N, C-alpha and C positions, 0 to 999 in steps of 0.2 A: 395511410389511406384505407382502410377495409371496402375491399369491394364486395358489393353485394347484389348488383346485376349486371346481366351483359344482354342486354335487346335485340341484338342483329345476328343471329345464327341460322345458318341452313342445315336439314337433314336431308337423307336421300330422296325424299321428294322432289328435291329440286334437279335431281339428275346429274348433278358431278360432286353430290358431296357425299359423304363415307360411313357416316353415323344414322343411324334410326333415332327417332323424336324418345323413345323411353334412353335409349342408351345417351343421349345429349342429357337428357331430365336427371340422369342416374350421374353424370361427371358433374353437372352440376351442383349436387345434394355434395357431391363429395368433395369440391371447393366451397363449400358451405355456402354458395348465393344463395338468395332469396327469392329473386325474382328471376327468370328465363323467358326472353325474347325468341322463339323460331319465327323466323320472317321467309317464308320460301319464296323463290323467285316466281313472278308472273309469268302470263303467257310466253312474252316476248323473247326469254332466251329458249334457247333451243334444249328440249329435253326436260323442262321441266314438268311440273303437275298440271293437268288440265284443272281449268278453273270450277270443274265438280268438287276437287279436293277442297277448297277453299269452304263449299257451301257445305260439306260436311264437318267442319271443326267442332260443331255443337258436342258430336259425341265425346270430344278429347276430355278428359277432366284438367281442370285447372289447378289442380295440386297432384302433385307426383313427385313422391319420396321427398315431401317435405318443401318442392320448391313450388312457387308460385310461376306460372306458364302464363304467356301472352302469346298469344298464336297469331300471325298476320301475313302480310306478305311485304317483300320488296319489291314496288312497282317500277317500271322501269318508265321514264320521262321520254316522251317521242316524238314531240314538235318544241319549235319554239315559243310556243304559249303554254307548255309546261303540261300537256294533256300526258296521260297514263295509260297504260295498257290494260287496265283490269276495269269495266264498267263500274259504274258508281254503284250499282244497286247490288254488290258483292260488299261493299265498305261496312255495313252493319254488323256483316257475320266475322268481320275481322278487328281484333283486340287491337291491334296496333297496325300503322300503315306506315312504311320507310317509302322514300321516292327516292331514285338517284338516276344518272345517265351511265349507260354502259355501251359499251362500243357497238356491241351486236344490236342493239334497236333505236340507236342515235345517230344520224349524220351531222357531226360538228358544222357549225355555219360562221357567221362571223363572231367576234368576242361579244358583240353586244346582243347579236341571235343567242348566243349559247347563256349568257348572263340574262336574258328575259326568260328562255326556257327553265330555267333553274327557280328565279324571283315566281314564275306561274306556278309554280308547283308549292313552292314556299308558302301563297296565299291560299293556297286551296285549304278549306278550313279541316280536311277530312285527313291533310299529311300532318305526321307528328314530329318527324324525322326526316331529315335529307341526311344519305348515304354518302357516304367518300366525296365532297364537293370537293376536295383537294386532292384529287387524285391525278388531275391532269389529262384525263380524258380528252374533255374539252376546254379551251380557253376561255379563263373566265375572269370578270371584274368582280373582288371578292367584298370591297367593300358596301356597294349596292347592296349584295347577296345578305353579306351579315346584318345590317341594316333593315331589312325585309325580314329576316328570320325575327330580329329584336319586334317589331312592329306585332308580326304574326303570330307569335311565341311558336315559332316551329323550332327543333331543336336541330343546331350542324353535329354531325358526328366527325370525329379525331378517328381513322379507320384503320387500326393496326397491319391489316393485312395488304394495303395498298403501300404500306411503307415498308415492307419485305422486299431486301434488294430482289428477290427470286424474281419479282413481281413484274420489275423490270421500268420501273412508273420514276423517270428519271425528276421530274419536278414535283413529286409530291412530297418532296421532304418540306423545299421553300414554300410550296401552296399550302401546306398544315402549318409552319411556321406564323405565315402572313395571317392564316385566320386566325390562330388562337392569339397573336397580338392584337387584333382588332376587336376581337369578343373581349379581352381583356381590357381594351381600350373603351370599348360602350358596356361593360359590366353584362355579359351576355352567358349565360349557361352554356355549357356544351356536354356532350355526351360521349363517350369512349365505347367503341364500339370491336368488337374482335373480330367480326364478318366469318366466326369459326366455319368451317365447312366439314370439322371432324371433332369427335368430342373434345380430343385434348388440347383443342386451342380455345376452350370457352375461357371466357376472363382473363385471356392473354393479351397484354398490353405493353410488351416489351420493346416493342420498336417507337412506341408513343412516348413513353417515359422520359426521353433523351430529350423529345420536345419539348413537354414540360416542363424540364427542370431548365433547358435554353431559355426559355420565355419567361420563365419566373410565374409562369401561371397560377393564379389562385386557385390554392384547393376547393375553396367556397364556391368557385364557379363549374366544376363538375360533380354530376349527378348520379356517378355509378355507385356512392355510398349514401343516397338520401333518395329513399325510395318514397317518400310522401311528398317530397318535393316533386320528384320526377313524375309521378301519378298526377299530383296537382298541376303542373306545367303542361302536361300534353293532353289535359282533359279542359 
């Protein structure tokens, strides 16, 4: 599979990443990507950009070094209803909207409460992708999450960064295998996300590849080489 897009990455604007927007775009071009999503963390993450950053995204060219840019945000799910931490008035300013559970912004509850929180975000028509649902930050029931994603046409991400052993997320491998098996069972596409915080990691899916092979996951259900299908799906 030729990787043509990676839509979950961060720049120095997120406060804990190490490459600028232009460095990320140039690296994407060198890796022959056609589409790069830059999704800065929303305000709940310490040190990230002020909301005014998102108001000014219109000044950034959407084509850079031959790469199409999708500029948006990785929003934080903050309660058991699936609310996120950026006002909806900002949503029209974003090309792409990802939402996920982060330990700094979410207090885990019961497995049913956590599942309800993620399904609430999935059912928000503005949300395109759920980031790292299998990283183990909160205990979840994955089957209802996968079925809600299918119904709402919200992509579930298989996140490379959370599978890195240095991240010390012991349940991530098992969880992501379960998600892949369920998506295969119900014929639901997924998106692979690098979650790159430095330009060298763009389109790096080394930790995911083993899981794709183990689950015999169909290439037809991976959207990283299907730009038109991806765009149609999130729209």
